[in-house]
Structure formats: C-alpha cells, structure tokens
Backbone as a printed PyTorch tensor [residue, N CA C, xyz], in Angstrom:
tensor([[[  0.8670,  -1.1710,   0.0000],
         [  0.0000,   0.0000,   0.0000],
         [  0.9070,   1.2250,   0.0000]],

        [[  0.6810,   2.1280,  -0.9600],
         [  1.4900,   3.3290,  -1.0050],
         [  0.6090,   4.5660,  -1.1310]],

        [[  1.2850,   5.6980,  -1.1910],
         [  0.5970,   6.9820,  -1.1890],
         [ -0.2870,   7.1600,  -2.4310]],

        [[  0.1890,   6.7130,  -3.5920],
         [ -0.5930,   6.8580,  -4.8300],
         [ -1.8980,   6.0690,  -4.7610]],

        [[ -1.8130,   4.8850,  -4.1800],
         [ -3.0210,   4.0640,  -4.0430],
         [ -4.0450,   4.7460,  -3.1430]],

        [[ -3.5600,   5.3920,  -2.0900],
         [ -4.4600,   6.1100,  -1.1810],
         [ -5.1870,   7.2280,  -1.9270]],

        [[ -4.4940,   7.9190,  -2.7880],
         [ -5.1010,   9.0090,  -3.5590],
         [ -6.0420,   8.4500,  -4.6230]],

        [[ -5.6270,   7.3690,  -5.2980],
         [ -6.4140,   6.8240,  -6.4070],
         [ -7.7570,   6.2500,  -5.9790]],

        [[ -7.8920,   5.8460,  -4.7290],
         [ -9.1600,   5.2660,  -4.2600],
         [-10.3060,   6.2320,  -4.5300]],

        [[-10.1360,   7.4820,  -4.1460],
         [-11.1270,   8.5290,  -4.3970],
         [-10.3960,   9.8690,  -4.3860]],

        [[ -9.9250,  10.3340,  -5.5470],
         [ -9.1190,  11.5520,  -5.6040],
         [ -9.8520,  12.8010,  -5.0950]],

        [[-11.1550,  12.8810,  -5.3640],
         [-11.9100,  14.0570,  -4.9180],
         [-11.9630,  14.0920,  -3.3950]],

        [[-12.2530,  12.9560,  -2.7850],
         [-12.3090,  12.8880,  -1.3240],
         [-10.9450,  13.2080,  -0.7180]],

        [[ -9.8780,  12.6930,  -1.3380],
         [ -8.5430,  12.9510,  -0.8160],
         [ -8.1970,  14.4390,  -0.9290]],

        [[ -8.5270,  15.0690,  -2.0420],
         [ -8.2800,  16.5080,  -2.2030],
         [ -9.0820,  17.3130,  -1.1850]],

        [[-10.3090,  16.9100,  -0.9550],
         [-11.1380,  17.5730,   0.0580],
         [-10.5130,  17.4120,   1.4460]],

        [[ -9.9900,  16.2190,   1.7310],
         [ -9.2880,  15.9840,   2.9960],
         [ -8.1020,  16.9390,   3.1360]],

        [[ -7.2950,  17.0650,   2.0890],
         [ -6.1240,  17.9430,   2.1480],
         [ -6.5500,  19.3900,   2.3640]],

        [[ -7.5580,  19.8460,   1.6280],
         [ -8.0150,  21.2380,   1.7530],
         [ -8.5280,  21.5090,   3.1630]],

        [[ -9.3520,  20.6170,   3.6800],
         [ -9.9220,  20.8300,   5.0180],
         [ -8.8420,  20.7230,   6.0910]],

        [[ -7.9010,  19.8020,   5.9230],
         [ -6.8210,  19.6710,   6.8930],
         [ -5.9270,  20.9110,   6.8890]],

        [[ -5.7440,  21.5290,   5.7480],
         [ -4.9650,  22.7720,   5.6640],
         [ -5.7480,  23.9290,   6.2890]],

        [[ -7.0520,  23.9610,   6.0730],
         [ -7.8720,  25.0500,   6.6170],
         [ -8.0330,  24.9770,   8.1360]],

        [[ -7.9250,  23.7820,   8.7010],
         [ -8.1560,  23.6120,  10.1380],
         [ -7.2150,  24.4570,  10.9960]],

        [[ -5.8950,  24.3220,  10.8650],
         [ -5.0260,  25.1530,  11.7100],
         [ -5.1160,  26.6410,  11.3720]],

        [[ -5.4110,  26.9400,  10.1230],
         [ -5.5570,  28.3460,   9.7400],
         [ -6.7430,  28.9720,  10.4720]],

        [[ -7.8560,  28.2400,  10.5730],
         [ -9.0150,  28.7760,  11.2930],
         [ -8.7310,  28.8880,  12.7890]],

        [[ -7.9910,  27.9240,  13.3430],
         [ -7.6860,  27.9850,  14.7700],
         [ -6.7690,  29.1640,  15.0930]],

        [[ -5.7790,  29.4180,  14.2510],
         [ -4.8950,  30.5710,  14.4520],
         [ -5.6660,  31.8640,  14.1820]],

        [[ -6.5520,  31.8330,  13.1840],
         [ -7.4070,  33.0030,  12.9270],
         [ -8.2800,  33.3310,  14.1210]],

        [[ -8.7740,  32.2980,  14.7870],
         [ -9.5820,  32.5170,  15.9870],
         [ -8.7380,  33.1500,  17.0970]],

        [[ -7.4920,  32.7470,  17.2150],
         [ -6.5910,  33.3580,  18.1950],
         [ -6.4240,  34.8470,  17.9160]],

        [[ -6.2800,  35.1960,  16.6410],
         [ -6.1630,  36.6150,  16.2680],
         [ -7.4510,  37.3650,  16.6100]],

        [[ -8.5910,  36.7230,  16.4080],
         [ -9.8620,  37.3690,  16.7350],
         [-10.0100,  37.5770,  18.2430]],

        [[ -9.5550,  36.6280,  19.0290],
         [ -9.6100,  36.7830,  20.4850],
         [ -8.7190,  37.9410,  20.9210]],

        [[ -7.5780,  38.0880,  20.2880],
         [ -6.7030,  39.2210,  20.5930],
         [ -7.4060,  40.5360,  20.2410]],

        [[ -8.0940,  40.5350,  19.1020],
         [ -8.8470,  41.7280,  18.7000],
         [ -9.9680,  42.0170,  19.6930]],

        [[-10.6100,  40.9590,  20.1930],
         [-11.6600,  41.1340,  21.2030],
         [-11.1180,  41.8300,  22.4490]],

        [[ -9.9290,  41.4380,  22.8480],
         [ -9.3130,  42.0560,  24.0210],
         [ -9.0960,  43.5470,  23.8000]],

        [[ -8.6320,  43.9070,  22.6330],
         [ -8.4310,  45.3230,  22.3070],
         [ -9.7540,  46.0700,  22.3200]],

        [[-10.7900,  45.4430,  21.7910],
         [-12.1130,  46.0770,  21.7500],
         [-12.6800,  46.2300,  23.1570]],

        [[-12.4560,  45.2520,  24.0270],
         [-12.9220,  45.3580,  25.4110],
         [-12.2580,  46.5540,  26.0890]],

        [[-10.9730,  46.7070,  25.8560],
         [-10.2520,  47.8330,  26.4660],
         [-10.7450,  49.1820,  25.9520]],

        [[-11.2230,  49.2120,  24.7070],
         [-11.7560,  50.4730,  24.1590],
         [-13.2230,  50.6770,  24.5160]],

        [[-13.8360,  49.6900,  25.1710],
         [-15.2250,  49.7510,  25.6510],
         [-16.2300,  49.9790,  24.5110]],

        [[-16.0620,  49.2220,  23.4490],
         [-16.9450,  49.3260,  22.2990],
         [-17.7990,  48.0510,  22.2550]],

        [[-18.9870,  48.1110,  22.8410],
         [-19.8430,  46.9380,  22.9900],
         [-20.2980,  46.3820,  21.6400]],

        [[-20.6670,  47.2470,  20.7180],
         [-21.1620,  46.8080,  19.4070],
         [-20.0960,  45.9880,  18.6770]],

        [[-18.8740,  46.5030,  18.5940],
         [-17.7970,  45.7750,  17.9230],
         [-17.4220,  44.5000,  18.6750]],

        [[-17.5040,  44.5470,  20.0060],
         [-17.2090,  43.3620,  20.7980],
         [-18.1800,  42.2300,  20.4710]],

        [[-19.4580,  42.5520,  20.3640],
         [-20.4710,  41.5300,  20.0490],
         [-20.2430,  40.9740,  18.6410]],

        [[-19.9290,  41.8420,  17.6980],
         [-19.6940,  41.3950,  16.3140],
         [-18.4740,  40.4730,  16.2520]],

        [[-17.3670,  40.9110,  16.8460],
         [-16.1380,  40.1070,  16.8100],
         [-16.3070,  38.8110,  17.6120]],

        [[-17.0500,  38.8610,  18.7030],
         [-17.2990,  37.6470,  19.4850],
         [-18.0980,  36.6300,  18.6800]],

        [[-19.0940,  37.1150,  17.9450],
         [-19.8990,  36.2220,  17.1090],
         [-19.0410,  35.6080,  16.0010]],

        [[-18.2220,  36.4340,  15.3650],
         [-17.3370,  35.9230,  14.3120],
         [-16.3470,  34.9220,  14.8970]],

        [[-15.8060,  35.2340,  16.0700],
         [-14.8570,  34.3430,  16.7300],
         [-15.5000,  33.0020,  17.0670]],

        [[-16.7280,  33.0370,  17.5340],
         [-17.4420,  31.8040,  17.8530],
         [-17.6410,  30.9460,  16.6000]],

        [[-18.0240,  31.5800,  15.4990],
         [-18.2330,  30.8510,  14.2390],
         [-16.9110,  30.2560,  13.7380]],

        [[-15.8380,  31.0410,  13.7800],
         [-14.5390,  30.5560,  13.3060],
         [-14.0410,  29.4050,  14.1840]],

        [[-14.2080,  29.5130,  15.5010],
         [-13.7920,  28.4330,  16.4000],
         [-14.5890,  27.1590,  16.1250]],

        [[-15.8900,  27.2980,  15.9780],
         [-16.7350,  26.1320,  15.6800],
         [-16.3430,  25.5210,  14.3400]],

        [[-16.0740,  26.3680,  13.3700],
         [-15.6580,  25.8910,  12.0480],
         [-14.3440,  25.1180,  12.1340]],

        [[-13.4140,  25.6130,  12.9280],
         [-12.1360,  24.9200,  13.1030],
         [-12.3190,  23.5310,  13.6760]],

        [[-13.1590,  23.4060,  14.6840],
         [-13.3900,  22.0930,  15.2840],
         [-14.1820,  21.1760,  14.3600]],

        [[-15.1050,  21.7260,  13.6040],
         [-15.8390,  20.9180,  12.6230],
         [-14.8800,  20.4190,  11.5440]],

        [[-13.9490,  21.2890,  11.1160],
         [-12.9500,  20.8800,  10.1240],
         [-12.1090,  19.7050,  10.6180]],

        [[-11.7390,  19.7120,  11.8900],
         [-10.9380,  18.6080,  12.4360],
         [-11.6890,  17.2880,  12.2800]],

        [[-12.9560,  17.2700,  12.6580],
         [-13.7330,  16.0310,  12.5980],
         [-14.0190,  15.6150,  11.1540]],

        [[-14.2660,  16.5750,  10.2870],
         [-14.5160,  16.2370,   8.8830],
         [-13.2650,  15.6420,   8.2470]],

        [[-12.1010,  16.2410,   8.5010],
         [-10.8740,  15.7160,   7.8880],
         [-10.5590,  14.3210,   8.4220]],

        [[-10.7750,  14.0870,   9.7020],
         [-10.5490,  12.7480,  10.2480],
         [-11.5340,  11.7420,   9.6550]],

        [[-12.7670,  12.1600,   9.4730],
         [-13.7640,  11.2770,   8.8600],
         [-13.3610,  10.9470,   7.4180]],

        [[-12.9540,  11.9690,   6.6580],
         [-12.6060,  11.7550,   5.2510],
         [-11.4230,  10.8090,   5.0990]],

        [[-10.3800,  10.9980,   5.9120],
         [ -9.2080,  10.1320,   5.7610],
         [ -9.5110,   8.7170,   6.2520]],

        [[-10.3570,   8.5880,   7.2630],
         [-10.7480,   7.2580,   7.7310],
         [-11.5540,   6.5370,   6.6600]],

        [[-12.4850,   7.2470,   6.0360],
         [-13.3050,   6.6700,   4.9670],
         [-12.4150,   6.2720,   3.7870]],

        [[-11.4520,   7.1360,   3.4440],
         [-10.5170,   6.8540,   2.3520],
         [ -9.6930,   5.6030,   2.6820]],

        [[ -9.2250,   5.5150,   3.9140],
         [ -8.4210,   4.3560,   4.3290],
         [ -9.2450,   3.0780,   4.3140]],

        [[-10.4950,   3.1530,   4.7290],
         [-11.3440,   1.9560,   4.7240],
         [-11.5860,   1.4660,   3.2970]],

        [[-11.8080,   2.3950,   2.3780],
         [-11.9740,   1.9890,   0.9800],
         [-10.7010,   1.3470,   0.4400]],

        [[ -9.5580,   1.9030,   0.8090],
         [ -8.2870,   1.3250,   0.3890],
         [ -8.0990,  -0.0600,   1.0130]],

        [[ -8.4210,  -0.1840,   2.2840],
         [ -8.3140,  -1.4890,   2.9470],
         [ -9.1900,  -2.5310,   2.2650]],

        [[-10.4110,  -2.1510,   1.9280],
         [-11.3130,  -3.0910,   1.2450],
         [-10.7320,  -3.5180,  -0.0970]],

        [[-10.1560,  -2.5890,  -0.8080],
         [ -9.5460,  -2.9030,  -2.1040],
         [ -8.3640,  -3.8520,  -1.9240]],

        [[ -7.5180,  -3.5710,  -0.9510],
         [ -6.3430,  -4.4130,  -0.7160],
         [ -6.7730,  -5.7920,  -0.2300]],

        [[ -7.7450,  -5.8410,   0.6690],
         [ -8.2480,  -7.1410,   1.1480],
         [ -8.7990,  -7.9650,  -0.0150]],

        [[ -9.5310,  -7.3100,  -0.9020],
         [-10.0850,  -7.9940,  -2.0700],
         [ -8.9730,  -8.6030,  -2.9160]],

        [[ -7.8970,  -7.8360,  -3.1140],
         [ -6.7690,  -8.3450,  -3.9060],
         [ -6.0810,  -9.5210,  -3.2020]],

        [[ -5.9160,  -9.4140,  -1.8890],
         [ -5.2570, -10.4850,  -1.1340],
         [ -6.0940, -11.7600,  -1.1770]],

        [[ -7.3990, -11.6370,  -0.9600],
         [ -8.2790, -12.8130,  -0.9780],
         [ -8.2850, -13.4520,  -2.3680]],

        [[ -8.3620, -12.6280,  -3.3950],
         [ -8.3240, -13.1850,  -4.7620],
         [ -7.0040, -13.8820,  -5.0290]],

        [[ -5.8940, -13.3020,  -4.5340],
         [ -4.5900, -13.9410,  -4.7080],
         [ -4.5790, -15.3130,  -4.0400]],

        [[ -5.0460, -15.3960,  -2.8020],
         [ -5.0660, -16.6690,  -2.0910],
         [ -5.9910, -17.6750,  -2.7700]],

        [[ -7.1000, -17.1990,  -3.3050],
         [ -8.0930, -18.0840,  -3.8980],
         [ -7.6270, -18.6350,  -5.2520]],

        [[ -7.0110, -17.7770,  -6.0700],
         [ -6.6930, -18.1650,  -7.4430],
         [ -5.2620, -18.6660,  -7.6560]],

        [[ -4.3790, -18.6140,  -6.6540],
         [ -3.0030, -19.0380,  -6.9130],
         [ -2.8370, -20.5570,  -6.8820]],

        [[ -3.8520, -21.2750,  -6.4340],
         [ -3.8230, -22.7280,  -6.4870],
         [ -2.9950, -23.3830,  -5.3920]],

        [[ -2.4710, -22.6330,  -4.4660],
         [ -1.6630, -23.1970,  -3.3850],
         [ -2.5030, -23.3140,  -2.1220]],

        [[ -2.0350, -24.1640,  -1.2410],
         [ -2.7050, -24.3020,   0.0470],
         [ -2.0070, -23.3630,   1.0380]],

        [[ -2.7960, -22.4940,   1.6580],
         [ -2.2460, -21.5010,   2.5800],
         [ -2.7340, -21.7840,   4.0000]],

        [[ -1.9050, -21.4430,   4.9570],
         [ -2.2620, -21.5870,   6.3600],
         [ -3.2410, -20.4700,   6.7440]],

        [[ -4.2940, -20.8380,   7.4660],
         [ -5.3140, -19.8660,   7.8720],
         [ -4.7280, -18.7560,   8.7440]],

        [[ -3.8780, -19.0580,   9.7360],
         [ -3.3310, -17.9630,  10.5550],
         [ -2.5250, -16.9520,   9.7350]],

        [[ -1.7960, -17.4590,   8.7410],
         [ -1.0160, -16.5590,   7.8750],
         [ -1.9470, -15.6240,   7.1060]],

        [[ -3.0370, -16.1710,   6.5840],
         [ -3.9930, -15.3370,   5.8380],
         [ -4.6800, -14.3380,   6.7720]],

        [[ -5.0710, -14.7970,   7.9540],
         [ -5.7130, -13.8890,   8.9030],
         [ -4.7770, -12.7430,   9.2890]],

        [[ -3.5230, -13.0780,   9.5430],
         [ -2.5420, -12.0590,   9.9070],
         [ -2.4030, -11.0290,   8.7950]],

        [[ -2.3100, -11.5070,   7.5900],
         [ -2.1450, -10.6010,   6.4510],
         [ -3.3880,  -9.7450,   6.2450]],

        [[ -4.5550, -10.3050,   6.4550],
         [ -5.8020,  -9.5730,   6.2240],
         [ -6.1320,  -8.5830,   7.3410]],

        [[ -5.6260,  -8.7970,   8.5230],
         [ -5.9960,  -7.9020,   9.6340],
         [ -4.8110,  -7.1070,  10.1540]],

        [[ -3.8310,  -7.7770,  10.7070],
         [ -2.7440,  -7.0860,  11.3990],
         [ -1.9130,  -6.2020,  10.4840]],

        [[ -1.5850,  -6.6900,   9.2930],
         [ -0.7520,  -5.8970,   8.3920],
         [ -1.4580,  -4.6040,   7.9950]],

        [[ -2.7470,  -4.7160,   7.6520],
         [ -3.4890,  -3.5090,   7.2520],
         [ -3.6800,  -2.5660,   8.4370]],

        [[ -3.9290,  -3.1410,   9.6070],
         [ -4.1080,  -2.2980,  10.7910],
         [ -2.8240,  -1.5370,  11.1140]],

        [[ -1.6890,  -2.2040,  11.0030],
         [ -0.4170,  -1.5530,  11.2760],
         [ -0.1450,  -0.4240,  10.2830]],

        [[ -0.4340,  -0.6650,   9.0250],
         [ -0.2330,   0.3710,   8.0040],
         [ -1.1510,   1.5530,   8.2770]],

        [[ -2.3950,   1.2910,   8.6390],
         [ -3.3360,   2.3780,   8.9370],
         [ -2.8660,   3.2220,  10.1060]],

        [[ -2.4310,   2.5590,  11.1620],
         [ -2.0190,   3.2920,  12.3530],
         [ -0.7320,   4.0720,  12.1140]],

        [[  0.2280,   3.4640,  11.4120],
         [  1.5290,   4.0990,  11.2250],
         [  1.5730,   5.0470,  10.0340]],

        [[  0.7600,   4.8290,   9.0370],
         [  0.8640,   5.5750,   7.7880],
         [ -0.2140,   6.6450,   7.6710]],

        [[ -1.4630,   6.2520,   7.8350],
         [ -2.5720,   7.1920,   7.6580],
         [ -2.5500,   8.2620,   8.7450]],

        [[ -2.3640,   7.8620,   9.9980],
         [ -2.2910,   8.8330,  11.0920],
         [ -1.1160,   9.7780,  10.9240]],

        [[  0.0060,   9.2440,  10.4670],
         [  1.1900,  10.0740,  10.2510],
         [  0.9500,  11.0990,   9.1440]],

        [[  0.2020,  10.7020,   8.1130],
         [ -0.1070,  11.6310,   7.0230],
         [ -0.9180,  12.8140,   7.5410]],

        [[ -1.9470,  12.5260,   8.3350],
         [ -2.7640,  13.5990,   8.9070],
         [ -1.9200,  14.4980,   9.8060]],

        [[ -1.1420,  13.8930,  10.6920],
         [ -0.3290,  14.6700,  11.6200],
         [  0.7180,  15.5170,  10.9050]],

        [[  1.3290,  14.9720,   9.8640],
         [  2.3350,  15.7220,   9.1070],
         [  1.7150,  16.9290,   8.4270]],

        [[  0.6090,  16.7340,   7.7540],
         [ -0.0510,  17.8330,   7.0460],
         [ -0.5660,  18.8790,   8.0240]],

        [[ -1.2720,  18.4390,   9.0410],
         [ -1.8390,  19.3510,  10.0400],
         [ -0.7300,  20.1010,  10.7850]],

        [[  0.2830,  19.3800,  11.2350],
         [  1.3710,  19.9870,  11.9970],
         [  2.1700,  20.9900,  11.1760]],

        [[  2.4230,  20.6530,   9.9140],
         [  3.1770,  21.5710,   9.0450],
         [  2.4280,  22.8810,   8.8500]],

        [[  1.1530,  22.7790,   8.5400],
         [  0.3630,  23.9910,   8.3280],
         [  0.2150,  24.7700,   9.6350]],

        [[  0.1010,  24.0740,  10.7600],
         [  0.0000,  24.7540,  12.0490],
         [  1.2700,  25.5470,  12.3400]],

        [[  2.4290,  24.9470,  12.1140],
         [  3.6950,  25.6410,  12.3610],
         [  3.8260,  26.8670,  11.4530]],

        [[  3.5010,  26.7070,  10.1840],
         [  3.5760,  27.8340,   9.2500],
         [  2.6030,  28.9350,   9.6600]],

        [[  1.3960,  28.5540,  10.0570],
         [  0.3980,  29.5390,  10.4870],
         [  0.8530,  30.2850,  11.7360]],

        [[  1.4400,  29.5660,  12.6770],
         [  1.9180,  30.2080,  13.9050],
         [  3.0610,  31.1670,  13.5910]],

        [[  3.9690,  30.7510,  12.7210],
         [  5.0790,  31.6360,  12.3420],
         [  4.5570,  32.9080,  11.6900]],

        [[  3.6060,  32.7690,  10.7780],
         [  3.0290,  33.9520,  10.1160],
         [  2.3330,  34.8440,  11.1400]],

        [[  1.5950,  34.2490,  12.0490],
         [  0.8910,  35.0230,  13.0760],
         [  1.8830,  35.7570,  13.9790]],

        [[  2.9450,  35.0730,  14.3820],
         [  3.9470,  35.7210,  15.2300],
         [  4.6710,  36.8430,  14.4990]],

        [[  4.9320,  36.6650,  13.2210],
         [  5.5560,  37.7390,  12.4360],
         [  4.6180,  38.9320,  12.3480]],

        [[  3.3200,  38.6490,  12.1770],
         [  2.3450,  39.7460,  12.1280],
         [  2.2700,  40.4780,  13.4660]],

        [[  2.4060,  39.7480,  14.5710],
         [  2.3890,  40.3910,  15.8830],
         [  3.6580,  41.2050,  16.0910]],

        [[  4.8000,  40.5050,  16.0290],
         [  6.0840,  41.1660,  16.2060],
         [  7.1660,  40.1440,  15.8980]],

        [[  8.0440,  40.4440,  14.9770],
         [  9.0680,  39.4860,  14.5650],
         [ 10.0370,  39.1770,  15.7050]],

        [[ 10.1970,  40.1110,  16.6320],
         [ 11.0800,  39.8710,  17.7740],
         [ 10.4760,  38.7770,  18.6740]],

        [[  9.1590,  38.7390,  18.7600],
         [  8.4860,  37.6860,  19.5250],
         [  8.7970,  36.3150,  18.9190]],

        [[  8.7850,  36.2150,  17.6030],
         [  9.1240,  34.9600,  16.9280],
         [ 10.5660,  34.5560,  17.2400]],

        [[ 11.4880,  35.5050,  17.1580],
         [ 12.8860,  35.1980,  17.4620],
         [ 13.0630,  34.7660,  18.9130]],

        [[ 12.3530,  35.4310,  19.8230],
         [ 12.4350,  35.0730,  21.2350],
         [ 11.9290,  33.6560,  21.4630]],

        [[ 10.8170,  33.3010,  20.8510],
         [ 10.2620,  31.9540,  21.0010],
         [ 11.2100,  30.9160,  20.4170]],

        [[ 11.7920,  31.2160,  19.2530],
         [ 12.7600,  30.2900,  18.6500],
         [ 13.9770,  30.1090,  19.5540]],

        [[ 14.4470,  31.1840,  20.1720],
         [ 15.5860,  31.1030,  21.0890],
         [ 15.2400,  30.2530,  22.3100]],

        [[ 14.0620,  30.4500,  22.8660],
         [ 13.6340,  29.6690,  24.0300],
         [ 13.5230,  28.1900,  23.6750]],

        [[ 12.9720,  27.8880,  22.5100],
         [ 12.8600,  26.4900,  22.0790],
         [ 14.2520,  25.8920,  21.8880]],

        [[ 15.1510,  26.6340,  21.2720],
         [ 16.5150,  26.1400,  21.0720],
         [ 17.1940,  25.8670,  22.4100]],

        [[ 17.0200,  26.7700,  23.3560],
         [ 17.6260,  26.5730,  24.6800],
         [ 17.0600,  25.3260,  25.3480]],

        [[ 15.7430,  25.1270,  25.2730],
         [ 15.1440,  23.9530,  25.9210],
         [ 15.5580,  22.6480,  25.2420]],

        [[ 15.9230,  22.7210,  23.9670],
         [ 16.3830,  21.5160,  23.2850],
         [ 17.8610,  21.2450,  23.5390]],

        [[ 18.6670,  22.3090,  23.6650],
         [ 20.1160,  22.1610,  23.8050],
         [ 20.5410,  22.0060,  25.2640]],

        [[ 19.8560,  22.6660,  26.1710],
         [ 20.2610,  22.6760,  27.5770],
         [ 20.3990,  21.2780,  28.1900]],

        [[ 19.4590,  20.3720,  27.9790],
         [ 19.6430,  19.0290,  28.5500],
         [ 20.9120,  18.3370,  28.0490]],

        [[ 21.2670,  18.5620,  26.8120],
         [ 22.4900,  17.9530,  26.2720],
         [ 23.7320,  18.5510,  26.9280]],

        [[ 23.6930,  19.8510,  27.2160],
         [ 24.8450,  20.5210,  27.8100],
         [ 25.0800,  20.1000,  29.2590]],

        [[ 24.0080,  19.8670,  29.9950],
         [ 24.1740,  19.5450,  31.4200],
         [ 24.1000,  18.0450,  31.7070]],

        [[ 24.0140,  17.2390,  30.6700],
         [ 23.8960,  15.8010,  30.8680],
         [ 25.1230,  15.2080,  31.5640]],

        [[ 26.3270,  15.5320,  31.1010],
         [ 27.5430,  14.9630,  31.6900],
         [ 27.7820,  15.4610,  33.1070]],

        [[ 27.6380,  16.7780,  33.3860],
         [ 27.7950,  17.1950,  34.7870],
         [ 26.7770,  16.5320,  35.7240]],

        [[ 25.5580,  16.3230,  35.2430],
         [ 24.5610,  15.6370,  36.0650],
         [ 24.9500,  14.1820,  36.3210]],

        [[ 25.4910,  13.5250,  35.3110],
         [ 25.9460,  12.1470,  35.4930],
         [ 27.0640,  12.0790,  36.5340]],

        [[ 27.9990,  13.0520,  36.4660],
         [ 29.0840,  13.0880,  37.4510],
         [ 28.5350,  13.3050,  38.8550]],

        [[ 27.5900,  14.2370,  38.9850],
         [ 26.9970,  14.5180,  40.2930],
         [ 26.2650,  13.2880,  40.8230]],

        [[ 25.5240,  12.6190,  39.9580],
         [ 24.8190,  11.3970,  40.3720],
         [ 25.8050,  10.3120,  40.7910]],

        [[ 26.9150,  10.2020,  40.0950],
         [ 27.9310,   9.2110,  40.4370],
         [ 28.5520,   9.5280,  41.7910]],

        [[ 28.8290,  10.8230,  42.0370],
         [ 29.3860,  11.2260,  43.3310],
         [ 28.4130,  10.9040,  44.4700]],

        [[ 27.1280,  11.1810,  44.2400],
         [ 26.1150,  10.8700,  45.2520],
         [ 26.0400,   9.3690,  45.4820]],

        [[ 26.0950,   8.6060,  44.4040],
         [ 26.0430,   7.1530,  44.5150],
         [ 27.2620,   6.6320,  45.2830]],

        [[ 28.4390,   7.1770,  44.9750],
         [ 29.6600,   6.7590,  45.6650],
         [ 29.5890,   7.1110,  47.1530]],

        [[ 29.0820,   8.3090,  47.4520],
         [ 28.9330,   8.7390,  48.8490],
         [ 27.9630,   7.8280,  49.6070]],

        [[ 26.8970,   7.4340,  48.9400],
         [ 25.9080,   6.5440,  49.5640],
         [ 26.5120,   5.1700,  49.8430]],

        [[ 27.3550,   4.7070,  48.9580],
         [ 27.9950,   3.4060,  49.1640],
         [ 28.9530,   3.4530,  50.3670]],

        [[ 29.6980,   4.5750,  50.4830],
         [ 30.6160,   4.7300,  51.6030],
         [ 29.8300,   4.8250,  52.9060]],

        [[ 28.7130,   5.5340,  52.8750],
         [ 27.8920,   5.7180,  54.0740],
         [ 27.3680,   4.3850,  54.5200]]])
C-alpha cells in the first residue's frame, strides 16, 4: 500500500481531505487573532464591535473544530476503501493461486498488516499535514504580531532543546558522586 493508491481510491475525497486539513489550523490561528482583537475592543469599551467580533470568533472556532472532525472522517473513509480494495486483492490472490495456505497466515495478512499500516501511515499523514500547516500559520501570526516575539520563542525552544544535552555529563558526574557517597555511608 502506497501513497498513490491512497489518492487513487477517491481523488476528490482525498483533495477535500487535504483542503480541510490545511484550513483547520488556519481557522484555529485566525480565531486566536480574533480573540486578541476582542481584548483590544474590550479595552476600548466598544460593545457593538465586541459583540460582532465575538460572534465571528465563535463561528470561526466552531468551524475549526468541525474541520478537524470532517478531515478525520474523510481520511478514515478513504483508508477503509483502500483497505477493502487491498483485502479484495489479497483474498483473490489466495483463492486463485492454487496453493494451500495456512489460515493464521492469511488472517494475519488480512488484519494485522493492514491495521499496522493504517495506524503508522494514515495517522502520520494527517499529523504531518496538520502539523506543518499549524507551524507555518503560527510563524506567520507571530511575524504579524512582532518578529522579535518569533525570534524570542525560537531562542527559548533552542535553549530547551540544547540545555539538557549541555548539562547531561555534569549531572551524570553529580549522580555518580552521590552514589559513591551513599555506598561509603
């Protein structure tokens, strides 16, 4: 089972899945921007604009969550159609090849192999697409807010990733000293 087969099962459904999965993080980040705008409007004490922006924010938030469920439904439906197609091919192969096959081997191939591919491949596809668009959306939003904020966040992330590596050896030495002291005690 490969990526082309997943698309070929139903190209329109797959394209719809991609579009909705791309729109999902964009709507969620858009809702964050609207909430920020709401805060500014509250501070200016403009009730009319607050109600309008709150209503728009509610619709965008609901749309974002609906998009998540629709994209998961679409990719699950696409995967099930692909699984049915692959199962059909496997059963026909076993039936028409003229050889005697062990039932456990056929059961394993018909269930476990497809389940493993679905869990490792289909879920990863959704997460990769969703996560990539989310990161890009967050970067764009942070640049729109203030580019220095983006640099600060990147620096903090870099420090949290590098710091454990830098202090790993001194911590090991300290733990060894404590262990040695405990043995002497």
